[in-house]
Steps between C-alpha positions, in 0.01 A plus 500: 500500500636841403543761770230771501580793272534827688444840344815602323696531180516209255745468210408298195657388174301438185562228245638759260753624756336815639535596866181606677411629843176439686337551837355210697223499759350233721528123486288196428415251226266737313705747299436817302737663250438873449605657168503878459412708196715672241731762648404401855665276761433242769454787746145540362410177676629577850158547663330214315798268539498563873127431517540172313786400729279567802233276346718191474657544157864479403546801272761624257482838328760506223668791322491423128821545302576868446272599790545577867802335660551252216791569266459725198298813430143512371596768250736259323259207472444363150193320358693175545554582869127536558427169332772334711342621826295182500822345635490743794156376602604138460809564716280642775262206485795261510634667814164465673486134405845439645386657828239228534194657336234245407288744302611816321284790384632793298354851529608762247412856404493626136829372347539271800152362439583405142827345610325306776261343252780429252709323766202304634428368153838323487550414868396184679525657846281811461143418600308831499541841338365845585513762223460857626458762226631269227545608139455303182854594394740670743850565363451208263389259774160376378228309681344337192721189498522434876123538543450188293772306680441574871217285631518593868285743699534858375387821671490816287469833682449843346403854596146577390596864461733408213255384234765380255679304772174353627400392150840339453461308828154389391632369171790318668265335747266397217786353294655303786538124450463436872269599783509880485353752744461868411501773765448864399557726798476865593848644549708815457742350250621193316763236567671539836282802579193281462636254756568779748183709453207268417290448813529143634675373185783353704248310712340353188841410354607320817173304498536404133862393545388289796246327277193667648262764373546703816232696682241622244465822697854600408518359147610745233219642290434366150364779283545383139280276290570269208422771245839655565671198345311564178599868508873429520474250216370770263832687485605321181837399646573130535487372859847340471671820383313772684725743693 
């Protein structure tokens, strides 16, 4: 049995030789990997990572290559670098597995959401995925392929105040090959801001990651209907190539 993971700095190496830095929280056999958005860092997850750790999860928030404390600068990232960030997510999941995790969920925001789905589609150890403010194509990382490959539980979360983002989340949920749940919430922003400002969203996320629906009185509000999927499909741009 591995020793419990305490909060602290974690250093990782990817299969393609990149050095990454992450922050760990908590301990236990249920694990969550947190993946930040483009231009952000693992620091976005401090409050939520702490909450998950207090609720019995082993957590790792990773700095993607060129971000935060990981080597390189975001300004110098190439299209190939963004596509290779799938390896960063897989490295984080691998670390959690080596610490004794029996189940691994990945939660990502915008770019991190797309990368989370991409990694889950090729990994045998990632069980659940949460996409917060995902895009159809973020820096060349598309959801169209992984949506057909990942068969596990999928939670898609979007800000109802951002109509384009909410429509995108609706489409992604509709196209999912697995059991998908859509949550459209009231918040003051997207991505990491959504996590930190949507009332009771963290409570709902903890419940979903635990495999429960949580208390209905604190569930996030759904405020879109199926018609929005039809609206986004009328843009004339192919789903696979839409930016």
